[in-house]
C-alpha positions in Angstrom: 95.5 218.4 77.4 95.9 215.7 80.0 93.1 214.7 82.3 94.9 215.8 85.4 95.5 219.4 84.0 91.9 219.8 83.0 90.3 218.5 86.2 92.4 220.8 88.3 91.5 223.8 86.2 87.8 223.0 86.2 87.8 222.4 90.0 89.2 225.9 90.4 86.8 227.5 88.0 83.7 225.9 89.5 84.7 225.7 93.2 86.5 229.0 93.5 85.3 231.5 91.0 81.8 230.5 91.0 81.6 230.6 94.8 82.9 230.4 93.7 81.6 229.7 90.8 79.4 229.7 90.8 76.9 231.9 93.4 73.7 232.9 94.8 70.1 234.2 94.6 67.7 237.0 94.6 68.2 238.8 97.9 65.7 240.4 100.2 66.6 241.6 103.7 64.4 241.3 106.7 66.6 243.6 108.8 67.2 246.6 106.6 69.8 247.8 104.2 73.3 246.6 103.4 76.1 247.8 105.6 77.4 250.6 103.3 74.4 251.8 101.2 70.6 252.2 101.3 69.1 249.1 99.6 65.5 249.4 100.8 64.2 249.7 97.3 65.1 246.0 96.7 63.9 244.6 100.0 60.3 244.0 101.0 59.3 240.4 101.0 59.1 239.9 104.8 57.7 243.2 106.0 54.8 241.4 107.7 54.2 244.2 110.3 52.9 246.7 107.8 49.2 247.2 107.3 47.5 246.6 103.9 47.8 250.3 102.8 51.4 250.5 103.8 52.2 247.2 102.0 50.5 248.5 98.8 52.5 251.7 99.0 55.7 249.7 99.5 54.9 247.4 96.6 54.4 250.5 94.3 57.8 251.9 95.3 59.4 248.5 94.7 57.9 248.3 91.2 59.3 251.8 90.4 62.7 251.0 91.9 63.1 247.7 90.0 62.0 249.2 86.8 60.7 246.0 85.1 57.6 244.0 85.9 55.3 244.2 88.9 56.4 244.2 92.5 56.0 241.0 94.5 52.5 240.6 95.9 51.0 243.1 93.5 47.8 241.9 91.8 45.8 238.8 92.3 45.0 235.6 90.4 41.6 234.5 89.3 41.0 232.8 92.6 41.6 236.1 94.5 45.0 234.9 95.9 48.0 237.2 95.9 50.6 236.6 93.2 54.1 236.5 94.4 56.7 237.5 91.7 60.4 237.3 92.4 62.4 240.5 92.4 65.7 241.1 90.5 67.9 238.1 91.1 71.5 238.9 92.2 74.6 236.9 92.9 73.5 234.0 90.7 76.6 234.1 88.5 78.0 230.9 86.9 81.7 231.4 86.1 82.2 235.1 86.9 81.7 236.0 90.5 79.2 238.8 91.5 80.1 241.1 94.4 76.9 240.7 96.4 77.1 239.1 99.9 74.3 237.2 101.7 72.1 239.4 103.9 71.9 238.9 107.7 70.1 235.7 108.6 69.8 234.4 105.0 71.5 231.2 104.0 72.0 229.9 100.4 72.6 226.4 99.0 74.0 226.3 95.4 74.2 223.2 93.2 76.2 223.1 89.9 76.5 220.2 87.4 79.0 220.6 84.5 79.6 218.2 81.6 82.5 219.0 79.2 83.4 217.3 75.9 86.8 217.7 74.2 88.6 216.0 71.3 92.3 216.2 70.9 94.5 214.2 68.4 94.2 210.6 69.3 91.7 210.8 72.2 88.2 211.9 73.2 87.5 213.3 76.7 84.4 213.7 78.7 84.6 215.3 82.2 81.9 215.8 84.8 81.9 218.0 87.9 79.2 218.3 90.6 79.7 221.2 93.0 77.8 222.1 96.2 78.3 225.5 97.9 76.8 227.0 101.0 76.9 230.7 101.8 76.3 232.1 105.2 76.5 235.7 106.5 78.6 236.2 109.7 76.4 238.6 111.7 75.7 240.9 108.8 76.0 241.3 105.0 79.4 242.8 105.5 81.0 239.4 106.3 80.3 236.1 104.5 81.6 232.6 104.9 81.1 229.9 102.4 82.5 226.5 101.5 82.5 224.4 98.3 82.9 220.7 97.9 83.2 218.8 94.6 83.0 215.5 92.9 84.7 214.9 89.6 84.8 212.2 87.0 87.0 211.8 83.9 86.5 209.6 80.9 89.1 209.1 78.1 88.6 207.1 74.9 91.8 206.8 72.9 91.5 206.1 69.1 93.5 202.9 69.7 93.3 201.3 73.1 90.9 200.7 76.0 88.8 203.5 77.5 89.8 204.8 81.0 87.4 206.3 83.6 87.8 207.5 87.2 86.0 209.6 89.7 86.7 211.0 93.2 86.1 214.1 95.4 88.1 217.2 94.5 89.8 219.8 96.7 87.5 221.8 99.1 87.3 225.6 99.2 86.8 227.6 102.4 86.0 231.2 101.5 85.6 234.5 103.3 84.2 237.6 101.5 84.1 241.2 102.8 81.5 243.6 101.4 83.9 246.5 100.7 81.5 248.6 98.7 77.7 248.4 98.3 76.1 251.2 96.3 73.8 250.8 93.3 74.7 254.3 92.2 78.4 253.5 92.0 80.0 250.1 92.5 79.7 246.9 94.5 82.9 245.2 95.6 83.5 242.1 97.7 87.1 240.7 97.9 87.4 237.0 98.6 90.2 235.0 100.3 90.1 231.2 100.1 91.9 228.2 101.6 92.0 225.2 99.2 92.0 222.1 101.3 93.8 219.1 99.7 90.8 216.6 99.9 91.3 215.4 96.3 93.6 212.5 95.5 96.6 213.9 93.6 97.8 210.5 92.5 94.9 210.3 90.1 94.6 214.0 89.1 91.7 215.0 91.3 93.5 217.4 93.5 96.9 219.1 94.2 97.7 217.3 97.5 98.8 220.6 99.2 97.1 223.5 100.9 96.4 226.2 98.4 95.6 229.9 98.6 93.3 232.0 96.4 92.4 235.7 96.2 89.6 237.0 93.9 88.4 240.6 93.4 84.9 240.8 92.0 83.4 244.2 91.1 79.8 244.7 90.0 77.8 247.5 88.5 74.0 247.2 88.7 71.7 249.2 86.4 68.0 249.1 85.5 68.2 246.8 82.5 71.8 245.6 82.5 74.4 244.5 85.1 78.2 244.3 84.6 80.7 242.2 86.5 84.5 242.0 86.5 86.9 239.5 88.2 90.6 239.4 88.7 92.3 236.7 90.8 95.4 234.8 91.8 96.0 231.2 93.1 99.1 229.8 94.7 99.7 226.2 95.7 103.2 225.3 97.0 105.1 222.0 96.8 102.8 220.2 94.5 103.6 216.6 93.3 101.2 214.4 91.3 101.1 210.8 90.2 102.9 209.9 87.0 101.5 207.4 84.4 104.4 205.0 84.8 104.1 205.0 88.6 105.7 207.1 91.3 105.3 210.9 92.0 106.5 213.9 90.1 109.0 216.5 91.2 107.6 219.1 93.6 106.7 222.4 92.1 105.1 225.7 93.3 102.1 226.3 91.0 100.6 229.7 90.2 97.3 230.6 88.5 95.7 233.8 87.2 92.2 234.6 86.2 90.3 237.5 84.5 86.6 237.5 83.8 83.7 239.7 82.8 80.0 239.3 82.2 77.0 241.3 80.9 73.5 240.5 82.2 70.4 241.6 80.4 67.2 241.8 82.6 64.1 241.8 80.4 62.1 240.9 83.6 62.9 241.0 87.3 62.9 237.2 87.5 64.4 236.4 84.1 68.0 237.2 83.1 70.1 236.4 80.0 73.9 236.7 80.2 77.2 236.2 78.5 80.3 235.5 80.6 83.9 235.5 79.4 86.7 233.8 81.5 90.4 233.8 80.9 92.5 231.3 82.9 96.3 230.8 83.0 97.4 228.0 85.3 100.6 226.2 85.9 100.3 222.4 85.9 102.6 219.4 86.1 102.7 217.2 83.0 103.3 213.5 82.6 107.0 214.1 82.4 107.2 215.8 85.8 107.7 219.2 84.1 105.9 222.4 85.0 104.1 224.2 82.2 101.3 226.7 81.6 97.7 225.9 80.5 95.9 228.8 78.7 92.1 228.6 78.6 89.4 231.0 77.4 85.7 230.3 77.9 82.7 232.1 76.5 79.6 231.2 78.4 76.1 232.3 77.3 73.2 231.3 79.5 69.9 232.2 81.2 68.7 232.2 84.8 65.2 232.2 86.1 63.7 232.7 89.6 61.0 230.1 89.9 59.5 231.2 93.1 60.0 233.4 96.2 56.8 232.3 98.0 56.8 231.7 101.8 60.2 233.3 102.3 62.0 230.7 100.1 63.5 231.4 96.7 64.5 228.9 94.0 66.6 230.0 91.0 67.4 227.7 88.1 69.8 228.3 85.2 71.6 226.7 82.3 74.5 227.8 80.1 76.7 226.4 77.3 80.5 227.1 78.0 82.4 227.2 74.7 86.2 226.7 74.6 88.2 229.2 72.5 91.7 227.8 72.9 93.3 224.4 72.3 93.7 223.8 76.1 89.9 224.4 76.7 87.2 221.8 76.2 85.3 222.3 73.0 81.8 222.5 74.5 80.0 222.0 77.7 76.6 222.2 79.6 76.4 224.0 82.9 73.3 223.4 85.1 72.6 225.6 88.1 70.1 225.5 91.0 70.0 227.7 94.1 67.8 227.6 97.2 67.8 230.6 99.6 65.8 231.1 102.8 65.8 232.9 106.2 67.2 230.4 108.7 66.4 232.6 111.7 62.6 232.4 111.0 61.8 229.4 108.9 58.0 230.0 109.4 57.2 233.3 107.6 53.9 233.5 109.4 55.5 234.0 112.8 
């Protein structure tokens, strides 16, 4: 598979699906439940106006609702200080999107780093992608805006001949998500529409050079010990032309892409999750002979995510996974590192 084809596909997977790809944190709401369902059983970190007895009662209810581990603030360490334990972490998916929007007033910053290794006849490839995503609610949890920017590098080592390496920014995603359903007893659903801005250089395979459009439908089912997620999406980019190895630009083509994904998350503790994601991608690309063809990729991605802290109204989530390629067009193996920071931007000082 050519460098150009793989970089475009990875940029979509990490920038779009993980948002895109990759996505978010343990959520707690200072202003009440989500727009369509009572979620009070999951929110309590910032109820500073309650007296001690009311806080203890709320902590007890949280422990019962979450099912695993102690509620945040319950118990004390040997120095008599309260222990803060993160609650169930949601919307921290890697390659398969979860349908849980940011709550009102809570912003999230997401950082992904991906290394992939692949060997095809005659050449070894190593690709790296760094992705930054910011998610911001638009007045409420019902509406969410986010953007994702990327930096990509590609390294090729032929069996005979000099190695080649290049790097540049990729295309930028502007995303809007609507919280269509929000009910722990049934389903969560948050359709996403995205504009793909042509910020990457198509001459060297780091972008498509044209404005693209993407739609993704994530559906989530949250249960006491397991969560289940499903994605289906479509991407369209018209009038694409890329640089050819011999110089010049290829013929223009309209490119289509399709994705299906699913994941299962096991929650042995509120702050510790193990998961397996499966992602199927079929994308049209332009080859070195200016012809349009299809690239078929299947990824299996086992991993773990851990909420390090939720003290002082700020939450950090770390994670790592090992995406495994199951088709010839997919890189053989990779390492995916994840970090998320979430906080209430309306009241940065939790003591006020």
